[in-house]
Backbone atoms as SQL, in Angstrom:
CREATE TABLE atoms (id INTEGER PRIMARY KEY, chain TEXT, resi INTEGER, resn TEXT, atom TEXT, x REAL, y REAL, z REAL);
INSERT INTO atoms VALUES
  (1, 'A', 1, 'MET', 'N', 106.819, 113.201, 80.787),
  (2, 'A', 1, 'MET', 'CA', 105.934, 112.514, 81.710),
  (3, 'A', 1, 'MET', 'C', 104.491, 112.856, 81.337),
  (4, 'A', 2, 'ALA', 'N', 103.640, 111.862, 81.339),
  (5, 'A', 2, 'ALA', 'CA', 102.223, 112.062, 81.022),
  (6, 'A', 2, 'ALA', 'C', 101.585, 112.971, 82.066),
  (7, 'A', 3, 'SER', 'N', 100.560, 113.707, 81.664),
  (8, 'A', 3, 'SER', 'CA', 99.940, 114.682, 82.559),
  (9, 'A', 3, 'SER', 'C', 99.356, 114.030, 83.808),
  (10, 'A', 4, 'HIS', 'N', 98.784, 112.807, 83.686),
  (11, 'A', 4, 'HIS', 'CA', 98.240, 112.158, 84.886),
  (12, 'A', 4, 'HIS', 'C', 99.365, 111.758, 85.840),
  (13, 'A', 5, 'ASN', 'N', 100.552, 111.422, 85.305),
  (14, 'A', 5, 'ASN', 'CA', 101.695, 111.114, 86.172),
  (15, 'A', 5, 'ASN', 'C', 102.194, 112.370, 86.877),
  (16, 'A', 6, 'GLU', 'N', 102.191, 113.490, 86.155),
  (17, 'A', 6, 'GLU', 'CA', 102.595, 114.759, 86.768),
  (18, 'A', 6, 'GLU', 'C', 101.631, 115.154, 87.875),
  (19, 'A', 7, 'LEU', 'N', 100.337, 114.958, 87.632),
  (20, 'A', 7, 'LEU', 'CA', 99.333, 115.271, 88.644),
  (21, 'A', 7, 'LEU', 'C', 99.537, 114.390, 89.876),
  (22, 'A', 8, 'GLY', 'N', 99.791, 113.106, 89.661),
  (23, 'A', 8, 'GLY', 'CA', 100.028, 112.191, 90.781),
  (24, 'A', 8, 'GLY', 'C', 101.265, 112.555, 91.579),
  (25, 'A', 9, 'LYS', 'N', 102.339, 112.914, 90.912),
  (26, 'A', 9, 'LYS', 'CA', 103.582, 113.325, 91.587),
  (27, 'A', 9, 'LYS', 'C', 103.343, 114.595, 92.383),
  (28, 'A', 10, 'TRP', 'N', 102.631, 115.545, 91.789),
  (29, 'A', 10, 'TRP', 'CA', 102.292, 116.777, 92.488),
  (30, 'A', 10, 'TRP', 'C', 101.461, 116.477, 93.738),
  (31, 'A', 11, 'GLY', 'N', 100.468, 115.583, 93.604),
  (32, 'A', 11, 'GLY', 'CA', 99.635, 115.217, 94.751),
  (33, 'A', 11, 'GLY', 'C', 100.441, 114.600, 95.875),
  (34, 'A', 12, 'GLU', 'N', 101.411, 113.752, 95.534),
  (35, 'A', 12, 'GLU', 'CA', 102.267, 113.156, 96.561),
  (36, 'A', 12, 'GLU', 'C', 103.127, 114.226, 97.237),
  (37, 'A', 13, 'ASP', 'N', 103.604, 115.207, 96.474),
  (38, 'A', 13, 'ASP', 'CA', 104.369, 116.310, 97.067),
  (39, 'A', 13, 'ASP', 'C', 103.498, 117.108, 98.030),
  (40, 'A', 14, 'VAL', 'N', 102.256, 117.386, 97.608),
  (41, 'A', 14, 'VAL', 'CA', 101.316, 118.123, 98.462),
  (42, 'A', 14, 'VAL', 'C', 101.057, 117.331, 99.750),
  (43, 'A', 15, 'ALA', 'N', 100.831, 116.026, 99.621),
  (44, 'A', 15, 'ALA', 'CA', 100.547, 115.184, 100.789),
  (45, 'A', 15, 'ALA', 'C', 101.743, 115.132, 101.735),
  (46, 'A', 16, 'ALA', 'N', 102.948, 115.018, 101.191),
  (47, 'A', 16, 'ALA', 'CA', 104.148, 114.971, 102.039),
  (48, 'A', 16, 'ALA', 'C', 104.328, 116.283, 102.803),
  (49, 'A', 17, 'THR', 'N', 104.125, 117.395, 102.119),
  (50, 'A', 17, 'THR', 'CA', 104.223, 118.702, 102.778),
  (51, 'A', 17, 'THR', 'C', 103.166, 118.831, 103.868),
  (52, 'A', 18, 'TYR', 'N', 101.941, 118.404, 103.562),
  (53, 'A', 18, 'TYR', 'CA', 100.857, 118.431, 104.550),
  (54, 'A', 18, 'TYR', 'C', 101.246, 117.621, 105.799),
  (55, 'A', 19, 'LEU', 'N', 101.756, 116.405, 105.591),
  (56, 'A', 19, 'LEU', 'CA', 102.131, 115.549, 106.724),
  (57, 'A', 19, 'LEU', 'C', 103.236, 116.187, 107.567),
  (58, 'A', 20, 'GLU', 'N', 104.222, 116.755, 106.908),
  (59, 'A', 20, 'GLU', 'CA', 105.313, 117.410, 107.650),
  (60, 'A', 20, 'GLU', 'C', 104.777, 118.570, 108.487),
  (61, 'A', 21, 'ARG', 'N', 103.839, 119.311, 107.939),
  (62, 'A', 21, 'ARG', 'CA', 103.243, 120.427, 108.694),
  (63, 'A', 21, 'ARG', 'C', 102.417, 119.930, 109.875),
  (64, 'A', 22, 'GLN', 'N', 101.941, 118.679, 109.802),
  (65, 'A', 22, 'GLN', 'CA', 101.179, 118.080, 110.892),
  (66, 'A', 22, 'GLN', 'C', 102.099, 117.424, 111.926),
  (67, 'A', 23, 'GLY', 'N', 103.411, 117.491, 111.698),
  (68, 'A', 23, 'GLY', 'CA', 104.373, 116.956, 112.654),
  (69, 'A', 23, 'GLY', 'C', 104.881, 115.556, 112.346),
  (70, 'A', 24, 'TYR', 'N', 104.501, 115.003, 111.213),
  (71, 'A', 24, 'TYR', 'CA', 104.986, 113.689, 110.813),
  (72, 'A', 24, 'TYR', 'C', 106.417, 113.815, 110.294),
  (73, 'A', 25, 'THR', 'N', 107.170, 112.738, 110.407),
  (74, 'A', 25, 'THR', 'CA', 108.497, 112.648, 109.814),
  (75, 'A', 25, 'THR', 'C', 108.402, 111.707, 108.620),
  (76, 'A', 26, 'ILE', 'N', 108.789, 112.194, 107.451),
  (77, 'A', 26, 'ILE', 'CA', 108.755, 111.363, 106.243),
  (78, 'A', 26, 'ILE', 'C', 109.979, 110.442, 106.273),
  (79, 'A', 27, 'MET', 'N', 109.720, 109.147, 106.226),
  (80, 'A', 27, 'MET', 'CA', 110.798, 108.158, 106.237),
  (81, 'A', 27, 'MET', 'C', 111.193, 107.754, 104.815),
  (82, 'A', 28, 'GLU', 'N', 110.199, 107.536, 103.970),
  (83, 'A', 28, 'GLU', 'CA', 110.432, 107.092, 102.591),
  (84, 'A', 28, 'GLU', 'C', 109.312, 107.642, 101.717),
  (85, 'A', 29, 'ARG', 'N', 109.638, 107.795, 100.436),
  (86, 'A', 29, 'ARG', 'CA', 108.629, 108.141, 99.437),
  (87, 'A', 29, 'ARG', 'C', 108.803, 107.233, 98.241),
  (88, 'A', 30, 'ASP', 'N', 107.685, 106.770, 97.704),
  (89, 'A', 30, 'ASP', 'CA', 107.675, 105.941, 96.504),
  (90, 'A', 30, 'ASP', 'C', 108.565, 104.702, 96.666),
  (91, 'A', 31, 'TRP', 'N', 108.377, 103.998, 97.783),
  (92, 'A', 31, 'TRP', 'CA', 109.166, 102.798, 98.078),
  (93, 'A', 31, 'TRP', 'C', 108.608, 101.620, 97.287),
  (94, 'A', 32, 'LYS', 'N', 109.476, 100.916, 96.593),
  (95, 'A', 32, 'LYS', 'CA', 109.058, 99.837, 95.699),
  (96, 'A', 32, 'LYS', 'C', 109.262, 98.471, 96.351),
  (97, 'A', 33, 'SER', 'N', 108.277, 97.613, 96.126),
  (98, 'A', 33, 'SER', 'CA', 108.351, 96.193, 96.508),
  (99, 'A', 33, 'SER', 'C', 107.875, 95.420, 95.284),
  (100, 'A', 34, 'GLY', 'N', 108.806, 95.060, 94.428),
  (101, 'A', 34, 'GLY', 'CA', 108.426, 94.433, 93.170),
  (102, 'A', 34, 'GLY', 'C', 107.643, 95.426, 92.334),
  (103, 'A', 35, 'HIS', 'N', 106.466, 95.029, 91.869),
  (104, 'A', 35, 'HIS', 'CA', 105.641, 95.939, 91.082),
  (105, 'A', 35, 'HIS', 'C', 104.678, 96.753, 91.951),
  (106, 'A', 36, 'ARG', 'N', 104.755, 96.582, 93.255),
  (107, 'A', 36, 'ARG', 'CA', 103.920, 97.349, 94.182),
  (108, 'A', 36, 'ARG', 'C', 104.733, 98.513, 94.738),
  (109, 'A', 37, 'ASP', 'N', 104.039, 99.585, 95.128),
  (110, 'A', 37, 'ASP', 'CA', 104.764, 100.690, 95.737),
  (111, 'A', 37, 'ASP', 'C', 103.961, 101.284, 96.884),
  (112, 'A', 38, 'LEU', 'N', 104.690, 101.910, 97.774),
  (113, 'A', 38, 'LEU', 'CA', 104.109, 102.628, 98.900),
  (114, 'A', 38, 'LEU', 'C', 104.406, 104.102, 98.658),
  (115, 'A', 39, 'ASP', 'N', 103.366, 104.930, 98.585),
  (116, 'A', 39, 'ASP', 'CA', 103.548, 106.333, 98.232),
  (117, 'A', 39, 'ASP', 'C', 104.385, 107.076, 99.272),
  (118, 'A', 40, 'ILE', 'N', 103.943, 107.020, 100.524),
  (119, 'A', 40, 'ILE', 'CA', 104.651, 107.721, 101.600),
  (120, 'A', 40, 'ILE', 'C', 104.673, 106.809, 102.825),
  (121, 'A', 41, 'ILE', 'N', 105.834, 106.719, 103.448),
  (122, 'A', 41, 'ILE', 'CA', 105.965, 106.037, 104.733),
  (123, 'A', 41, 'ILE', 'C', 106.439, 107.109, 105.703),
  (124, 'A', 42, 'ALA', 'N', 105.660, 107.310, 106.758),
  (125, 'A', 42, 'ALA', 'CA', 105.947, 108.399, 107.687),
  (126, 'A', 42, 'ALA', 'C', 105.882, 107.897, 109.123),
  (127, 'A', 43, 'LEU', 'N', 106.448, 108.681, 110.002),
  (128, 'A', 43, 'LEU', 'CA', 106.416, 108.376, 111.423),
  (129, 'A', 43, 'LEU', 'C', 105.541, 109.408, 112.111),
  (130, 'A', 44, 'ASP', 'N', 104.518, 108.929, 112.820),
  (131, 'A', 44, 'ASP', 'CA', 103.619, 109.774, 113.613),
  (132, 'A', 44, 'ASP', 'C', 103.825, 109.360, 115.055),
  (133, 'A', 45, 'GLY', 'N', 104.692, 110.071, 115.762),
  (134, 'A', 45, 'GLY', 'CA', 105.079, 109.637, 117.104),
  (135, 'A', 45, 'GLY', 'C', 105.849, 108.336, 116.992),
  (136, 'A', 46, 'ASP', 'N', 105.326, 107.275, 117.615),
  (137, 'A', 46, 'ASP', 'CA', 105.957, 105.954, 117.548),
  (138, 'A', 46, 'ASP', 'C', 105.262, 105.030, 116.560),
  (139, 'A', 47, 'THR', 'N', 104.386, 105.559, 115.738),
  (140, 'A', 47, 'THR', 'CA', 103.629, 104.754, 114.787),
  (141, 'A', 47, 'THR', 'C', 104.142, 104.980, 113.373),
  (142, 'A', 48, 'VAL', 'N', 104.425, 103.874, 112.679),
  (143, 'A', 48, 'VAL', 'CA', 104.800, 103.946, 111.277),
  (144, 'A', 48, 'VAL', 'C', 103.502, 103.974, 110.467),
  (145, 'A', 49, 'VAL', 'N', 103.370, 104.987, 109.613),
  (146, 'A', 49, 'VAL', 'CA', 102.141, 105.190, 108.852),
  (147, 'A', 49, 'VAL', 'C', 102.437, 105.002, 107.363),
  (148, 'A', 50, 'PHE', 'N', 101.708, 104.074, 106.752),
  (149, 'A', 50, 'PHE', 'CA', 101.786, 103.846, 105.319),
  (150, 'A', 50, 'PHE', 'C', 100.651, 104.648, 104.695),
  (151, 'A', 51, 'VAL', 'N', 101.025, 105.615, 103.864),
  (152, 'A', 51, 'VAL', 'CA', 100.047, 106.560, 103.321),
  (153, 'A', 51, 'VAL', 'C', 99.871, 106.327, 101.824),
  (154, 'A', 52, 'GLU', 'N', 98.649, 106.037, 101.428),
  (155, 'A', 52, 'GLU', 'CA', 98.296, 105.940, 100.015),
  (156, 'A', 52, 'GLU', 'C', 97.714, 107.290, 99.610),
  (157, 'A', 53, 'VAL', 'N', 98.287, 107.887, 98.567),
  (158, 'A', 53, 'VAL', 'CA', 97.852, 109.200, 98.103),
  (159, 'A', 53, 'VAL', 'C', 97.052, 109.023, 96.814),
  (160, 'A', 54, 'LYS', 'N', 95.875, 109.593, 96.789),
  (161, 'A', 54, 'LYS', 'CA', 95.036, 109.587, 95.593),
  (162, 'A', 54, 'LYS', 'C', 94.792, 111.037, 95.189),
  (163, 'A', 55, 'THR', 'N', 95.166, 111.344, 93.954),
  (164, 'A', 55, 'THR', 'CA', 95.051, 112.710, 93.446),
  (165, 'A', 55, 'THR', 'C', 94.096, 112.740, 92.267),
  (166, 'A', 56, 'ARG', 'N', 93.215, 113.710, 92.273),
  (167, 'A', 56, 'ARG', 'CA', 92.280, 113.915, 91.175),
  (168, 'A', 56, 'ARG', 'C', 92.199, 115.410, 90.898),
  (169, 'A', 57, 'SER', 'N', 91.965, 115.759, 89.664),
  (170, 'A', 57, 'SER', 'CA', 91.795, 117.182, 89.337),
  (171, 'A', 57, 'SER', 'C', 90.433, 117.674, 89.807),
  (172, 'A', 58, 'ASN', 'N', 89.445, 116.752, 89.894),
  (173, 'A', 58, 'ASN', 'CA', 88.122, 117.098, 90.416),
  (174, 'A', 58, 'ASN', 'C', 87.428, 115.804, 90.868),
  (175, 'A', 59, 'CYS', 'N', 86.289, 115.953, 91.492),
  (176, 'A', 59, 'CYS', 'CA', 85.515, 114.791, 91.971),
  (177, 'A', 59, 'CYS', 'C', 84.277, 114.569, 91.114),
  (178, 'A', 60, 'MET', 'N', 84.367, 114.946, 89.859),
  (179, 'A', 60, 'MET', 'CA', 83.206, 114.885, 88.981),
  (180, 'A', 60, 'MET', 'C', 82.647, 113.460, 88.859),
  (181, 'A', 61, 'PHE', 'N', 83.519, 112.467, 88.752),
  (182, 'A', 61, 'PHE', 'CA', 83.048, 111.106, 88.504),
  (183, 'A', 61, 'PHE', 'C', 82.965, 110.261, 89.770),
  (184, 'A', 62, 'THR', 'N', 83.917, 110.414, 90.672),
  (185, 'A', 62, 'THR', 'CA', 83.908, 109.632, 91.908),
  (186, 'A', 62, 'THR', 'C', 84.888, 110.236, 92.905),
  (187, 'A', 63, 'ASP', 'N', 84.693, 109.927, 94.161),
  (188, 'A', 63, 'ASP', 'CA', 85.628, 110.377, 95.184),
  (189, 'A', 63, 'ASP', 'C', 86.926, 109.585, 95.061),
  (190, 'A', 64, 'PRO', 'N', 88.078, 110.234, 95.239),
  (191, 'A', 64, 'PRO', 'CA', 89.355, 109.561, 95.011),
  (192, 'A', 64, 'PRO', 'C', 89.591, 108.340, 95.901),
  (193, 'A', 65, 'GLU', 'N', 89.095, 108.375, 97.133),
  (194, 'A', 65, 'GLU', 'CA', 89.354, 107.250, 98.041),
  (195, 'A', 65, 'GLU', 'C', 88.662, 105.966, 97.600),
  (196, 'A', 66, 'ILE', 'N', 87.658, 106.075, 96.748),
  (197, 'A', 66, 'ILE', 'CA', 86.973, 104.896, 96.220),
  (198, 'A', 66, 'ILE', 'C', 87.932, 104.033, 95.405),
  (199, 'A', 67, 'ALA', 'N', 88.987, 104.644, 94.861),
  (200, 'A', 67, 'ALA', 'CA', 89.977, 103.906, 94.067),
  (201, 'A', 67, 'ALA', 'C', 90.809, 102.951, 94.916),
  (202, 'A', 68, 'VAL', 'N', 90.742, 103.085, 96.231),
  (203, 'A', 68, 'VAL', 'CA', 91.469, 102.169, 97.111),
  (204, 'A', 68, 'VAL', 'C', 90.517, 101.014, 97.420),
  (205, 'A', 69, 'ASP', 'N', 90.503, 100.059, 96.500),
  (206, 'A', 69, 'ASP', 'CA', 89.595, 98.918, 96.605),
  (207, 'A', 69, 'ASP', 'C', 90.282, 97.743, 97.299),
  (208, 'A', 70, 'TYR', 'N', 89.581, 96.628, 97.378),
  (209, 'A', 70, 'TYR', 'CA', 90.075, 95.442, 98.077),
  (210, 'A', 70, 'TYR', 'C', 91.440, 94.999, 97.545),
  (211, 'A', 71, 'GLN', 'N', 91.576, 94.944, 96.226),
  (212, 'A', 71, 'GLN', 'CA', 92.846, 94.495, 95.635),
  (213, 'A', 71, 'GLN', 'C', 93.979, 95.477, 95.956),
  (214, 'A', 72, 'LYS', 'N', 93.704, 96.775, 95.889),
  (215, 'A', 72, 'LYS', 'CA', 94.721, 97.780, 96.209),
  (216, 'A', 72, 'LYS', 'C', 95.135, 97.661, 97.670),
  (217, 'A', 73, 'ILE', 'N', 94.169, 97.445, 98.558),
  (218, 'A', 73, 'ILE', 'CA', 94.470, 97.277, 99.978),
  (219, 'A', 73, 'ILE', 'C', 95.375, 96.069, 100.193),
  (220, 'A', 74, 'ARG', 'N', 95.070, 94.967, 99.531),
  (221, 'A', 74, 'ARG', 'CA', 95.927, 93.765, 99.651),
  (222, 'A', 74, 'ARG', 'C', 97.345, 94.054, 99.185),
  (223, 'A', 75, 'HIS', 'N', 97.489, 94.753, 98.065),
  (224, 'A', 75, 'HIS', 'CA', 98.818, 95.086, 97.558),
  (225, 'A', 75, 'HIS', 'C', 99.574, 95.994, 98.525),
  (226, 'A', 76, 'LEU', 'N', 98.879, 96.965, 99.102),
  (227, 'A', 76, 'LEU', 'CA', 99.506, 97.856, 100.068),
  (228, 'A', 76, 'LEU', 'C', 99.951, 97.086, 101.310),
  (229, 'A', 77, 'GLN', 'N', 99.111, 96.174, 101.770),
  (230, 'A', 77, 'GLN', 'CA', 99.464, 95.375, 102.946),
  (231, 'A', 77, 'GLN', 'C', 100.661, 94.474, 102.663),
  (232, 'A', 78, 'GLN', 'N', 100.720, 93.895, 101.483),
  (233, 'A', 78, 'GLN', 'CA', 101.855, 93.040, 101.116),
  (234, 'A', 78, 'GLN', 'C', 103.141, 93.858, 101.024),
  (235, 'A', 79, 'ALA', 'N', 103.069, 95.026, 100.408),
  (236, 'A', 79, 'ALA', 'CA', 104.249, 95.883, 100.304),
  (237, 'A', 79, 'ALA', 'C', 104.690, 96.357, 101.687),
  (238, 'A', 80, 'ALA', 'N', 103.731, 96.710, 102.542),
  (239, 'A', 80, 'ALA', 'CA', 104.067, 97.145, 103.903),
  (240, 'A', 80, 'ALA', 'C', 104.715, 96.009, 104.686),
  (241, 'A', 81, 'ASN', 'N', 104.204, 94.804, 104.526),
  (242, 'A', 81, 'ASN', 'CA', 104.794, 93.651, 105.204),
  (243, 'A', 81, 'ASN', 'C', 106.251, 93.467, 104.770),
  (244, 'A', 82, 'HIS', 'N', 106.509, 93.609, 103.479),
  (245, 'A', 82, 'HIS', 'CA', 107.872, 93.518, 102.963),
  (246, 'A', 82, 'HIS', 'C', 108.748, 94.615, 103.571),
  (247, 'A', 83, 'TYR', 'N', 108.223, 95.836, 103.617),
  (248, 'A', 83, 'TYR', 'CA', 108.977, 96.959, 104.185),
  (249, 'A', 83, 'TYR', 'C', 109.304, 96.708, 105.658),
  (250, 'A', 84, 'ILE', 'N', 108.330, 96.232, 106.415),
  (251, 'A', 84, 'ILE', 'CA', 108.525, 95.973, 107.846),
  (252, 'A', 84, 'ILE', 'C', 109.635, 94.947, 108.056),
  (253, 'A', 85, 'LYS', 'N', 109.620, 93.895, 107.268),
  (254, 'A', 85, 'LYS', 'CA', 110.660, 92.865, 107.380),
  (255, 'A', 85, 'LYS', 'C', 112.017, 93.382, 106.907),
  (256, 'A', 86, 'TYR', 'N', 112.016, 94.113, 105.794),
  (257, 'A', 86, 'TYR', 'CA', 113.247, 94.628, 105.202),
  (258, 'A', 86, 'TYR', 'C', 113.940, 95.631, 106.125),
  (259, 'A', 87, 'ARG', 'N', 113.169, 96.504, 106.755),
  (260, 'A', 87, 'ARG', 'CA', 113.714, 97.552, 107.633),
  (261, 'A', 87, 'ARG', 'C', 113.705, 97.163, 109.116),
  (262, 'A', 88, 'HIS', 'N', 113.244, 95.946, 109.416),
  (263, 'A', 88, 'HIS', 'CA', 113.185, 95.451, 110.803),
  (264, 'A', 88, 'HIS', 'C', 112.404, 96.414, 111.705),
  (265, 'A', 89, 'ILE', 'N', 111.223, 96.776, 111.253),
  (266, 'A', 89, 'ILE', 'CA', 110.356, 97.712, 111.980),
  (267, 'A', 89, 'ILE', 'C', 109.714, 96.991, 113.158),
  (268, 'A', 90, 'ASN', 'N', 109.781, 97.616, 114.319),
  (269, 'A', 90, 'ASN', 'CA', 109.177, 97.067, 115.530),
  (270, 'A', 90, 'ASN', 'C', 108.330, 98.150, 116.205),
  (271, 'A', 91, 'HIS', 'N', 107.451, 98.755, 115.431),
  (272, 'A', 91, 'HIS', 'CA', 106.558, 99.811, 115.918),
  (273, 'A', 91, 'HIS', 'C', 105.130, 99.449, 115.540),
  (274, 'A', 92, 'ASP', 'N', 104.188, 100.147, 116.161),
  (275, 'A', 92, 'ASP', 'CA', 102.808, 100.041, 115.698),
  (276, 'A', 92, 'ASP', 'C', 102.756, 100.581, 114.277),
  (277, 'A', 93, 'ILE', 'N', 101.803, 100.080, 113.496),
  (278, 'A', 93, 'ILE', 'CA', 101.640, 100.571, 112.130),
  (279, 'A', 93, 'ILE', 'C', 100.205, 101.001, 111.916),
  (280, 'A', 94, 'ARG', 'N', 100.023, 101.823, 110.870),
  (281, 'A', 94, 'ARG', 'CA', 98.696, 102.308, 110.512),
  (282, 'A', 94, 'ARG', 'C', 98.683, 102.570, 109.005),
  (283, 'A', 95, 'PHE', 'N', 97.512, 102.413, 108.404),
  (284, 'A', 95, 'PHE', 'CA', 97.334, 102.722, 106.991),
  (285, 'A', 95, 'PHE', 'C', 96.394, 103.921, 106.864),
  (286, 'A', 96, 'ASP', 'N', 96.881, 104.977, 106.228),
  (287, 'A', 96, 'ASP', 'CA', 96.085, 106.176, 105.999),
  (288, 'A', 96, 'ASP', 'C', 95.909, 106.383, 104.500),
  (289, 'A', 97, 'ILE', 'N', 94.889, 107.138, 104.156),
  (290, 'A', 97, 'ILE', 'CA', 94.696, 107.597, 102.779),
  (291, 'A', 97, 'ILE', 'C', 94.646, 109.118, 102.824),
  (292, 'A', 98, 'ILE', 'N', 95.367, 109.752, 101.910),
  (293, 'A', 98, 'ILE', 'CA', 95.251, 111.198, 101.740),
  (294, 'A', 98, 'ILE', 'C', 94.763, 111.438, 100.319),
  (295, 'A', 99, 'THR', 'N', 93.672, 112.186, 100.206),
  (296, 'A', 99, 'THR', 'CA', 93.177, 112.566, 98.889),
  (297, 'A', 99, 'THR', 'C', 93.522, 114.029, 98.647),
  (298, 'A', 100, 'VAL', 'N', 93.953, 114.289, 97.433),
  (299, 'A', 100, 'VAL', 'CA', 94.283, 115.645, 97.010),
  (300, 'A', 100, 'VAL', 'C', 93.436, 115.915, 95.772),
  (301, 'A', 101, 'VAL', 'N', 92.585, 116.918, 95.858),
  (302, 'A', 101, 'VAL', 'CA', 91.712, 117.254, 94.735),
  (303, 'A', 101, 'VAL', 'C', 91.990, 118.690, 94.322),
  (304, 'A', 102, 'GLY', 'N', 92.384, 118.852, 93.076),
  (305, 'A', 102, 'GLY', 'CA', 92.680, 120.176, 92.546),
  (306, 'A', 102, 'GLY', 'C', 93.704, 120.076, 91.438),
  (307, 'A', 103, 'THR', 'N', 94.251, 121.213, 91.082),
  (308, 'A', 103, 'THR', 'CA', 95.280, 121.253, 90.051),
  (309, 'A', 103, 'THR', 'C', 96.477, 122.023, 90.583),
  (310, 'A', 104, 'MET', 'N', 97.558, 121.936, 89.845),
  (311, 'A', 104, 'MET', 'CA', 98.798, 122.591, 90.262),
  (312, 'A', 104, 'MET', 'C', 98.661, 124.105, 90.330),
  (313, 'A', 105, 'ASN', 'N', 97.648, 124.660, 89.687),
  (314, 'A', 105, 'ASN', 'CA', 97.455, 126.112, 89.661),
  (315, 'A', 105, 'ASN', 'C', 96.551, 126.613, 90.779),
  (316, 'A', 106, 'ASP', 'N', 95.949, 125.718, 91.542),
  (317, 'A', 106, 'ASP', 'CA', 94.999, 126.095, 92.589),
  (318, 'A', 106, 'ASP', 'C', 95.450, 125.548, 93.935),
  (319, 'A', 107, 'SER', 'N', 94.808, 126.025, 94.983),
  (320, 'A', 107, 'SER', 'CA', 94.995, 125.440, 96.309),
  (321, 'A', 107, 'SER', 'C', 94.141, 124.179, 96.368),
  (322, 'A', 108, 'PRO', 'N', 94.769, 123.026, 96.600),
  (323, 'A', 108, 'PRO', 'CA', 94.008, 121.774, 96.570),
  (324, 'A', 108, 'PRO', 'C', 93.215, 121.548, 97.855),
  (325, 'A', 109, 'ALA', 'N', 92.183, 120.733, 97.736),
  (326, 'A', 109, 'ALA', 'CA', 91.447, 120.240, 98.898),
  (327, 'A', 109, 'ALA', 'C', 92.140, 118.954, 99.344),
  (328, 'A', 110, 'ILE', 'N', 92.480, 118.881, 100.615),
  (329, 'A', 110, 'ILE', 'CA', 93.179, 117.726, 101.163),
  (330, 'A', 110, 'ILE', 'C', 92.289, 117.069, 102.207),
  (331, 'A', 111, 'ASP', 'N', 92.135, 115.762, 102.097),
  (332, 'A', 111, 'ASP', 'CA', 91.381, 115.002, 103.082),
  (333, 'A', 111, 'ASP', 'C', 92.285, 113.883, 103.586),
  (334, 'A', 112, 'HIS', 'N', 92.488, 113.839, 104.890),
  (335, 'A', 112, 'HIS', 'CA', 93.367, 112.837, 105.512),
  (336, 'A', 112, 'HIS', 'C', 92.492, 111.849, 106.270),
  (337, 'A', 113, 'ILE', 'N', 92.445, 110.624, 105.779),
  (338, 'A', 113, 'ILE', 'CA', 91.652, 109.567, 106.400),
  (339, 'A', 113, 'ILE', 'C', 92.610, 108.680, 107.192),
  (340, 'A', 114, 'LYS', 'N', 92.615, 108.871, 108.500),
  (341, 'A', 114, 'LYS', 'CA', 93.516, 108.087, 109.352),
  (342, 'A', 114, 'LYS', 'C', 92.927, 106.714, 109.619),
  (343, 'A', 115, 'ASP', 'N', 93.817, 105.733, 109.728),
  (344, 'A', 115, 'ASP', 'CA', 93.420, 104.357, 110.032),
  (345, 'A', 115, 'ASP', 'C', 92.326, 103.903, 109.062),
  (346, 'A', 116, 'ALA', 'N', 92.585, 104.100, 107.771),
  (347, 'A', 116, 'ALA', 'CA', 91.579, 103.883, 106.727),
  (348, 'A', 116, 'ALA', 'C', 91.179, 102.410, 106.567),
  (349, 'A', 117, 'PHE', 'N', 92.100, 101.513, 106.855),
  (350, 'A', 117, 'PHE', 'CA', 91.795, 100.075, 106.761),
  (351, 'A', 117, 'PHE', 'C', 92.752, 99.279, 107.607);
């Protein structure tokens, strides 16, 4: 696996652990809808939360959440719509972004942006 893929997988693991510690229930990870994917789908009380995880080793060039642009948001919304129909979800929904900045050898900085879009 390429190093950037390993970093991304590690970031998703960190984000899932963070969410569980915050009391969320992880429903799905890396759910695919065609060529689109949803990193983490979690339950926060009665709300289904679609979480996009962005991992960077540092913020030297840009903040990780900037990578969630208009096109990425549209893809996430389309994949979430498919998931809602496929699983017959009848709950409130929310889209969050979690950024993980650091490396596997350090304690990462985690930023949880609730209701990001």
